[in-house]
N, C-alpha and C positions, 0 to 999 in steps of 0.2 A: 145472611150470606156473608161469608168472610173469606179472607185470604185469596188464593188463586181462583176460587169460584167466581169472584167478581169479574174475572177476565174471560170467562167461558164463552160468552156471546161474541166477543171480539175474535177469539181464536176460531170459533165455528165459522164466522164470516170469512176469515182468511183461508180456512180449509176449503170453503166453497169457491173462493176465487181460484185456488190452486187446481181444483177439479176441472175448472173451465179454462185452464191455462191462461189465467188472467192475474196471477199473483205477481206483484211487482217488488223489486228490491233495488237498492242503490248500487251502482257500480262506478268505478273510477274511469278516468280517461286512459285509453290505451289504443294504439294503432292509428292509422291514417284517419283524419277527421272527415267522416261522412255523416256526422250526427248533429253538429252544432249549428247555431244560427249566425255564426260569425262570418257572414257571407263575403264581406270585403276584406277579411283578414285583419281587422283593425284592433281586435282585443289585445294583440301583442305589439301594437304600433309603437315604435320608438318616439315618434312625434307626440303621441298622446301621453306616454310615460314621462317624457321630458316636461310637458306642460304641467302635469300633476306634481312632478318633483319641484318645478319652479314655484308653483303655488304653495307647496309645503315650505319651501325655503323662505318665502316672504311672509309666512305666518298664517296661511289659510288653515283653519282647524280641520281635523279629520271628520269629526262629527258636527252636525248642525246645532246640537245642544238644546233644541226645543222646536216647537211648531213654527211655521212661517209667521203666524200672528203674534208669537211671543218673541224670543230672541233668536229664532232659527232662520230668519230671513237675511241671507247674506248677499253681498254684491255679486257673488258668483252665480247665484240663482237668478238674479235679475238680469245679469249680462247674458246668460243663456237664453232666457225667455225673450229678451229683446232681439237677440241674434236669430232665434228660431222663428219668431214672427216675421222677420224680414226675409229669412231664407225660404220659408214656406208660403209667403205671400198672404199672411193672415193679419188681422187687426191686433190680436193679442195671443199670448201663449202662457200656459201654466205648467210648471215642472212637478211631476209626481214621482213617488218612489219606485214605481214599476208599472208595466202595462196592465197587469191583472187589476191592481188597485185603481188605476186610472179608468178602466172600463167600468168597474164597479161604482166608482165615484160619480162618473158622469150619469150613468143610468139610474142611480138612486137619487139623483139631485135635480137634473134638468127636466126630465119628463114630470109633469105635474099630475096631481089627482084629477081623474077624469080624462087623461090623455090615453093614447094607444101606442104601444111599442110593437113594431113588426120586426121580428128577427129572422134572418136567414137561418134555415134549419141546421146548417152546418157551421154556424158561427162559433167562435171560441167560447169555452166554458165560462170565462169571466163575464162575457156579455149576458149569457143566460142567467148567471147568478145575480148580476146587477139588476137586470130587468125584473126578475121575479122577487127581488128584495125591495123593489120600489113600490110606488103607490098607484101604478097604472094597470090597465088591462094589457096582457101580453099574448101575442099570437105568433106562431111560426109560419113562414112562407117557404114554399118549395125552393130548393137551392138555385140561386142565380136566375130566378124567374121574376122579372119585373111585373108581368101581368098578374102573377099570384099576389104580389105585394099590393098592387092596385085593387085587386078584388077584396083583399083583406080589409083595406081601408073603406071601400064602398060598403061592404057588409056591416062593418062597425057603424058607419054613419046611418045605414038603413035601420039598424037596431037601436038607434038613439044616441050614439056616441057624439058628443058635442065639443070635446077638447081638441087638442092638436095631436097629430100622428107623428111618430118618430120612426124612421126607417133606419135599420142598423145592419151594416154589412162590413165585411172585410174587403180590402181591395185586392188581396192575394191570400187565398185560403191556406192555412198552415199545414193541413194534412193532404190536400189534393193538389195544391200548387196552381189552382185555376183562378180565373178572375171573374167578377160579376160584371153585368152591363151597367157600369156606373152612370153613364149619360142617361140611360133609360130610367134608372132609379131616381136620378135628379129630376127628370121630367115628371115622374109620378109625384115626387115631393112638391114640385112647383104647382102641379095641377090641384093638389089637395091642400095647399098652403101648409105643408108639413116640413119637418126637419129631416135632414139626412146626416147620420153619424157614421163616419167611415173610419175603420181601424186599419191603418196603413202599416201595421207592425212588420210585415214581411216584405213590404215594397219600399219603405223609406230607405234612401241611400242607394237603392239598386235601380229603380225605374224612374221615369219622368225626366224632364229637363234638369240637368244638374243634380240628379238624384233626389228630386223633390217628391217623388212618389207618383202613384197612378191617379190620385185625386187632385193633382197640382192645379188643374184648371178650374176646380170648384172651390178651393180655399179662398177665404175672403168674403164669401157670400153670407148674407144675414141668416140663412137657414141651413148652414153647413158647420158641423163640428168634426174635427179630425184628430185622431190619436196617432202619434208617432212614437214608437218605442226606441229607447236608446241602447237596449241590451242585445240587439240583433246585429244588423249591418253596421250600426254605429259603434259597436264594440265596447260599450260602457255599461251602465245600468240606469234605470229610471224610465220615465215616459213624459212626453210633451203633448199637452192638449192645446190645439189651436181653435179659436172661436172668435166671434164678435166680442168686443171689449165688455159689453154689458153682461154677457154670459160668463165671462171669466170673473167679473166682479161678483156675480151671483154665486159662483162656485166658492170664491174666497169667503163669502159670508154665510153660505148655507150648506156647503158640502162637508159632511162630518168626516169623511176620510182625509180631507185636506185640513180642516180646522183643528182636528184633535190628534193628528199624527205628527211625530217628529219629522222635520223636513229631511229630504234626501241629503246625503253628504255633499258639502260644497265641492269636494274634490271630484265627485261624479258630474257635477255641473260643469266644472272645468274640462273634464275629459270629453263630455258630450259636445260642448261648444267647439273643442278642437276637432272632434270627429266631423262636425258639419263643415269646418274649414277644409279638412282633408277630402271630403266628398266633393266639394266645390273645386278644389285645386287639382285633383288627380282622377280625371275621368277615365284614365287608362285602367283603373281597377274595375270599373263597370264593363269595359270592353273585354278585359281578360275573362271576367266571369261569364259574359255572354258566350264566349267561345267554348268554355267548359260546359255550359248548359246545352249548347247545340250538340256537342260531341256526346254527352251523356244521353240526350234524347234519341240520337241516332242509334246508339248502342242498345238502349232499352227497346226501341222499336224492332231492332233486329232479333231480339229475343222474344218478341210477341207481346211486349208491354206497351201501353199507350204513353207517349211522352206528354209531359204537362206543359212544356214550353217555358218553364221557369226553373229557378234553382231548387225548388222543392219537387222532388221526383218520387211519387209513390209507386212502389212495386206491389200491387194488390195480389195477395196470395189467397185470402179467404179464410182458411182454417187457422185458428189461433196458435195451436201447437206447431203446425208446419211453419208459420211465419216466424215464430220464436226460434225454432230449430235452424232455419236458414240464417237468421241474424247471428246466432251463436257460432255457426260454421264459418261465416264471414269474419266474425271477430277473431276466431281462432287463426285465421289466415292473415290477420293484421289490418283488417278494415273495420273501423268503428261505425258499424251500421246497426241501427236500433229497430226492433220490431214494435209496432203500434197495434194495440188491440182495443176492442170495445171496453169501456164506453167512450173512449176518446174518438173512435171512429164507429160508424154504424155496424151492427151485427153482420157477420159474414163478410166483412171487408178488411180483416186483419192484413197488415201490410209491412213491408220494409219502407221506412221513410228515408230515402236517400237525400241528404242535404248537401248541396254543392257550394263550396266555398273556395276562396283563394288560398286556403291552407293546404290544398292539394293541386297537382298539376294534371295536364292532359294524360300523361303516361299513367298516373295513378288511377284516373278514371277508366282508362282502357283495361288496366289490371283488375280493377274491381269487377267490371262486367265480364271479363274472362272467368274470374272466380265464381261469379253468380251463375254463369252458364253451366259450369261444371257442377255446382252444388244442386242446381235445379234438375239436372239430368240424373242425379243419383236415385 
């Protein structure tokens, strides 16, 4: 087999995706922002840009130049980790290059051989990939169902499971915008002497006292590990894992994605640290976003769609082609709304994922839903 024939199976796979209206392609930014995760509008923050410019002016390098265990460990990384641990109320923090790699890193390193990982069935793909690449048994539990998690651990114990259980959940789900019963999951973890790993990606900066997230009251416990991404509401890039100091030391020594990866740019550490300061100093950003969320929820409900109560508002259409056609129609009218299809969401639940940020105002939200109403009636 030579030449183009080598590519036939890949082309056939793409054609299959196209037949199911699931073929993806890259598109640029255009129109009003109803697609990004820049919830607090910090990606374009002058204060963050000034902090990065000041760091460059004093000689901070653009690249880390190596892994953290070689020459890549800079004072900017350590300053961010110290600030983050204090901000989130944890014993220690570690900075990773992104949320996906951080989820993968934690779940391939901390759960040990003979342990059990219980995933919420709708958790992010990075958690699924990390858990299944690890050394443990993995089971999925019904979405947001603490009793199902409890049963999964009981069944595992009854079948001879002797290690530790790890319960893994998001605090705010990225495609449905809903929340798990974190206190109930914590109770399950305590009852079974298990660990709880919470991905705060979409809650960090937006919810909790001072923007500390929805798991703020759990951080600092010996059996709790939390992930905070820097590339969403914090407007930068990277991710922070908070945990007991012994677990952070274990990650430094045993976590291959940490040990063998070039460290994140020290400039992103500066930007992320500045973003934490902004979140603490400017609560009015969260207040403005809450008003936009409330307005969008009311507009969605008036059209017959269930509001999520958060800045992630799914408009579930069902059919893949119909969802994508609606997204394209809204984009043509100047609203950057993206369609989401399986496998990102379950079969039959293709949707518009409306993301609410401070990059739009209340008038923009009203205009979007007026346009959506017109397009849905066509």
